[in-house]
C-alpha positions in Angstrom: 0.0 0.0 0.0 1.4 3.4 -1.1 0.8 6.5 1.2 0.7 10.1 0.1 1.2 13.3 1.9 -1.6 14.6 3.9 -3.9 17.3 2.6 -6.2 19.9 4.2 -9.1 18.6 2.1 -9.7 15.6 -0.1 -12.6 16.0 -2.6 -14.0 12.9 -3.9 -15.7 13.4 -7.2 -14.8 15.8 -10.0 -18.3 16.5 -11.2 -19.6 20.0 -11.2 -20.1 20.2 -7.4 -16.8 18.4 -6.5 -14.7 20.5 -9.2 -16.1 23.8 -7.9 -15.6 22.8 -4.3 -11.9 21.9 -5.0 -11.4 25.1 -6.9 -13.0 27.2 -4.1 -11.1 25.6 -1.4 -7.8 26.0 -3.1 -8.6 29.6 -3.8 -9.1 29.9 0.0 -5.6 28.7 0.6 -6.1 25.1 1.6 -4.2 22.2 0.1 -6.6 20.1 -2.0 -6.6 16.7 -3.5 -9.4 16.0 -6.1 -10.2 12.4 -6.9 -12.5 10.9 -9.4 -13.0 7.2 -10.5 -13.7 7.9 -14.3 -12.5 11.5 -14.8 -14.0 15.0 -14.9 -17.0 15.2 -17.2 -17.0 11.4 -17.9 -19.9 9.9 -19.8 -21.2 8.1 -16.7 -21.4 11.2 -14.6 -24.5 13.4 -14.1 -22.2 16.4 -15.0 -21.2 14.8 -18.3 -23.0 15.3 -21.7 -22.9 18.3 -23.9 -25.2 21.0 -22.4 -26.9 22.2 -19.4 -29.5 25.0 -18.9 -28.8 28.0 -16.8 -32.1 29.7 -15.9 -33.1 32.0 -13.0 -36.7 30.9 -12.7 -37.4 28.6 -9.7 -41.0 29.5 -8.9 -41.1 30.9 -5.3 -37.6 29.2 -4.5 -35.6 32.4 -4.0 -32.7 30.6 -2.7 -32.1 29.0 -6.1 -32.8 32.0 -8.2 -30.2 33.9 -6.2 -27.8 31.0 -6.5 -28.3 30.7 -10.2 -27.8 34.4 -10.7 -24.5 34.3 -8.7 -23.3 31.2 -10.4 -23.9 32.5 -13.9 -21.4 35.4 -13.3 -18.9 33.0 -11.8 -19.2 30.6 -14.7 -18.6 33.6 -17.2 -15.6 34.8 -15.2 -14.0 31.3 -15.3 -14.7 30.9 -19.1 -13.2 34.3 -19.8 -10.1 33.5 -17.7 -9.8 30.1 -19.5 -10.3 31.7 -22.9 -13.1 29.3 -23.8 -16.6 30.0 -25.2 -18.5 27.5 -23.1 -21.7 29.7 -22.3 -24.2 30.4 -24.9 -26.6 33.3 -24.2 -29.6 31.8 -26.0 -32.2 33.3 -23.6 -34.7 31.0 -21.8 -38.4 30.9 -22.7 -40.9 29.6 -20.2 -44.3 28.6 -21.6 -47.1 28.8 -18.9 -50.8 27.9 -18.7 -53.4 30.5 -17.8 -53.4 30.1 -14.0 -49.9 28.5 -13.7 -48.9 29.0 -10.0 -45.2 28.1 -10.6 -44.8 30.6 -13.4 -46.7 33.3 -11.5 -44.4 32.8 -8.5 -41.4 32.8 -10.8 -42.5 36.3 -12.0 -42.6 37.6 -8.5 -39.3 36.1 -7.6 -37.5 37.4 -10.6 -38.9 41.0 -9.9 -37.8 40.6 -6.2 -34.2 39.5 -7.0 -33.8 41.9 -9.9 -33.5 39.5 -12.8 -34.1 40.8 -16.3 -37.1 39.2 -17.9 -40.0 39.9 -20.4 -43.6 38.6 -19.9 -45.0 37.6 -23.2 -48.5 37.0 -24.4 -49.2 33.8 -26.5 -49.5 36.2 -29.6 -46.0 37.7 -28.8 -44.4 34.3 -28.4 -46.0 33.1 -31.6 -44.8 36.2 -33.5 -41.3 36.0 -32.1 -40.9 32.2 -32.5 -43.2 31.0 -35.3 -41.5 27.7 -35.4 -42.8 26.9 -31.9 -46.5 25.8 -31.7 -47.8 27.8 -28.6 -51.3 26.7 -28.8 -51.1 25.0 -25.4 -49.5 28.1 -23.7 -51.4 31.1 -22.5 -48.4 33.3 -21.8 -44.7 33.0 -21.2 -41.6 34.4 -19.5 -38.4 35.3 -21.4 -35.1 35.5 -19.6 -32.7 37.1 -22.0 -29.4 36.7 -20.1 -29.9 33.0 -19.5 -28.7 30.2 -21.7 -26.7 27.0 -21.9 -23.3 25.9 -20.5 -21.4 23.2 -22.4 -21.4 20.8 -19.6 -18.6 18.3 -20.1 -16.0 20.8 -21.2 -17.1 23.3 -18.5 -16.4 20.6 -15.8 -13.1 19.9 -17.3 -12.3 23.7 -17.4 -13.1 24.0 -13.7 -10.9 21.0 -12.9 -8.1 22.5 -14.9 -8.4 25.8 -13.1 -8.1 24.1 -9.8 -5.0 22.2 -10.9 -3.5 25.5 -12.2 -4.2 26.9 -8.8 -2.3 24.2 -7.1 -4.7 21.5 -6.3 -3.7 18.0 -7.2 -6.0 15.6 -9.3 -5.9 11.8 -9.6 -8.1 9.3 -11.2 -8.8 6.9 -8.4 -11.7 4.7 -7.2 -12.1 5.1 -3.5 -12.8 2.2 -1.3 -16.0 2.3 0.9 -14.7 3.6 4.2 -16.3 0.8 6.3 -14.7 1.3 9.6 -14.2 5.1 9.2 -10.7 4.7 10.8 -12.1 6.0 14.2 -15.5 6.5 15.8 -15.8 10.2 15.0 -13.4 11.0 12.2 -12.2 9.7 8.8 -8.4 9.9 8.9 -7.6 8.4 5.5 -9.2 7.1 2.4 -8.1 4.0 0.5 -8.4 3.4 -3.2 -8.9 0.3 -5.3 -5.3 0.7 -6.6 -3.9 0.4 -3.1 -3.2 4.1 -2.5 -4.0 5.8 0.8 -4.9 9.6 1.1 -4.8 11.4 4.4 -6.8 14.6 5.0 -8.1 16.8 7.7 -11.4 17.0 5.9 -13.2 14.9 3.3 -15.8 16.1 0.9 -17.7 13.4 -0.9 -19.3 15.0 -4.0 -19.9 11.8 -5.9 -23.4 12.3 -7.3 -25.2 9.1 -8.0 -22.4 7.0 -6.4 -23.0 8.5 -3.0 -25.4 5.7 -1.9 -22.7 3.1 -3.1 -20.2 4.8 -0.8 -22.4 5.3 2.2 -25.3 2.8 1.7 -26.5 2.7 5.3 -26.8 6.5 5.4 -27.9 7.4 1.8 -29.4 4.4 0.0 -32.9 5.6 1.1 -32.3 9.3 0.7 -30.7 9.6 -2.8 -32.4 8.0 -5.7 -30.6 8.0 -9.1 -33.0 7.8 -12.0 -32.6 7.0 -15.7 -33.0 10.0 -18.0 -33.1 9.9 -21.7 -32.0 12.7 -24.0 -32.4 13.0 -27.9 -30.9 15.1 -30.5 -32.8 15.6 -33.7 -31.2 16.6 -37.1 -32.5 19.9 -38.3 -33.3 20.4 -42.1 -30.2 21.3 -44.1 -29.5 25.1 -44.2 -32.5 25.8 -41.7 -31.4 28.1 -39.0 -34.8 28.4 -37.2 -33.8 25.8 -34.6 -30.3 27.6 -33.6 -29.7 30.8 -31.7 -30.7 33.5 -32.0 -33.8 32.3 -33.9 -34.7 29.7 -31.1 -34.0 30.1 -27.3 -34.0 27.4 -24.8 -37.6 26.7 -23.9 -39.1 25.0 -20.9 -42.8 23.6 -20.3 -42.8 22.5 -16.8 -46.6 21.7 -17.2 -45.6 18.9 -19.6 -42.1 18.4 -17.9 -40.4 18.9 -21.3 -37.4 21.2 -22.3 -35.7 21.9 -25.5 -32.2 23.2 -26.3 -31.5 24.7 -29.7 -28.8 23.4 -31.9 -25.3 24.2 -30.5 -22.0 23.1 -31.8 -23.8 21.6 -34.7 -25.0 18.7 -32.6 -28.8 18.9 -33.5 -31.9 20.1 -31.6 -31.9 18.5 -28.1 -35.2 17.5 -26.5 -35.8 15.6 -23.2 -38.6 14.8 -20.7 -37.9 16.1 -17.3 -40.1 13.5 -15.5 -38.2 11.0 -13.4 -37.3 7.8 -15.1 -36.6 4.4 -13.6 -34.1 3.6 -10.9 -30.6 3.4 -12.4 -27.1 2.3 -11.5 -24.6 4.9 -12.7 -21.7 2.5 -12.8 -23.2 -0.6 -14.6 -26.3 0.7 -16.2 -26.5 0.4 -20.0 -26.9 3.8 -21.6 -29.0 3.0 -24.7 -32.5 4.8 -25.1 -35.7 2.9 -25.3 -38.3 2.7 -28.0 -40.9 4.0 -25.5 -38.8 7.0 -24.6 -38.3 7.9 -28.3 -42.1 7.5 -29.0 -42.8 9.8 -26.1 -40.4 12.5 -27.2 -41.5 12.2 -31.0 -45.2 12.8 -29.9 -44.3 15.9 -28.1 -42.0 17.0 -30.9 -44.8 16.6 -33.4 -47.0 18.8 -31.3 -44.6 21.5 -30.2 -42.2 21.9 -33.2 -44.3 20.4 -36.2 -41.5 21.2 -38.7 -39.3 18.6 -36.9 -42.0 15.9 -36.6 -40.1 13.7 -39.1 -36.6 14.8 -38.1 -34.1 11.9 -37.8 -32.5 11.1 -34.4 -28.7 11.8 -34.8 -27.6 11.3 -31.2 -28.9 10.1 -27.9 -27.8 9.9 -24.4 -28.7 8.3 -21.1 -27.8 10.2 -18.1 -29.1 10.2 -14.6 -30.6 12.5 -12.0 -29.5 12.2 -8.4 -32.6 12.9 -6.6 -33.3 13.8 -3.0 -36.8 13.3 -1.6 -38.0 16.9 -2.5 -35.3 18.1 -5.0 -33.4 20.2 -2.6 -29.6 19.7 -2.5 -28.0 17.7 0.3 -25.0 19.4 1.7 -24.3 18.7 5.2 -21.9 17.0 7.6 -21.9 13.4 8.0 -24.0 12.6 11.1 -21.3 10.4 12.6 -18.0 11.7 11.1 -17.3 15.2 12.0 -14.8 15.9 9.3 -16.8 14.4 6.5 -19.1 16.5 4.2 -21.8 15.1 1.9 -22.3 17.2 -1.2 -24.9 16.0 -3.7 -28.6 15.9 -4.4 -28.4 17.8 -7.7 -31.8 16.3 -8.5 -31.6 17.2 -12.2 -31.3 21.0 -11.6 -28.0 21.3 -9.8 -25.5 21.7 -12.6 -26.0 25.5 -13.0 -25.3 26.1 -9.2 -21.8 24.5 -9.2 -20.0 27.8 -8.4 -22.4 28.8 -5.6 -22.2 25.2 -4.1 -18.4 25.2 -4.3 -18.1 28.5 -2.4 -20.8 27.4 0.1 -18.8 24.2 0.9 -15.6 26.0 1.1 -16.9 28.6 3.6 -18.2 26.0 6.0 -15.1 23.9 5.7 -12.9 26.9 6.6 -15.3 28.1 9.4 -17.4 25.7 11.4 -19.4 28.6 12.9 -21.1 29.4 9.6 -24.6 28.2 9.6 -25.9 25.4 7.4 -28.9 26.2 5.2 -31.7 24.1 6.7 -33.0 23.1 3.3 -29.7 21.4 2.5 -29.6 19.2 5.7 -30.2 15.6 6.4 -33.1 16.7 8.7 -35.1 17.9 5.7 -34.6 14.8 3.6 -37.2 12.0 3.6 -37.3 8.5 2.3 -40.5 9.1 0.2 -40.2 11.1 -3.0 -42.2 14.2 -3.1 -40.6 16.4 -5.7 -41.0 20.0 -5.0 -38.0 21.8 -6.7 -37.7 21.9 -10.5 
């Protein structure tokens, strides 16, 4: 068994939460080791894939609106420093029903926080975006400054920034800490390759792998679900399905979202409804005929010009759901120097910078309060999704 020098903090998981935590901790002056079993932005991870939406609308959940607004500025700063164009300001369009309480609450929250938006009538949406069938919508909200982050490359850019700032990265699969080394602290972490890593604090930001690492604690509190994503080929020379002619659009009444063609990958469409339970390590990532049929039916209704468009790419990712959709960012109930950082629940990617800063602040100063919504105490074993 090989032993490495001790670190102030060992972060396990180089997804968006782990990478930003590592970067924030390193910027705060701590020595940081970042580990990941498959690599930053890998195809098994919830942070992998081509694109993720950054939007400010969260109904009445002001905590997430403020976090998203702060995070967008941090993402843009990072991309500017890295010299990479990884955010596309496509705008985000919400399509709402007449008495849509979620969208009505979104309007109030956007006003309170000071987010730029337009409230559009059905006629205004139809005039601006004639390629979208808005017959099912009564009105909409347009966020002009929101858009899309190129997810896989963005996570890699964060990791590279952490390394350039002095963090160490290694591709290692950790061994489940069965005995935890002591009754109240985790002293070191072993890996499948026989390495041992010592640290004063451990941050486990392993996404859907968290229940595998801490089965007794998390198997009933975090539920990975299988989510299918489809990319459709647009007609040759047709720019109606790419920015600026088309924004990101979201219909939470039908739990469907669409992302315009970016990087020439096709128009992306996915159903946001939770899929079946899924194993992120061994699960097969091929889409189902049922999933394609459901997406095609919606495509025909919402974007009639693409009703016969070919599928040019598919992806199976996973959501890592808590009982209500709130993040889980809290100390391990038995190990005082271990933090659990996860529960992205299908909406977490955009919040990476805010989560990283949140974790770093509390690792640095134990007196800083933990947000009640992120604690173990507010998580249940029964799924009642409340955050979208």
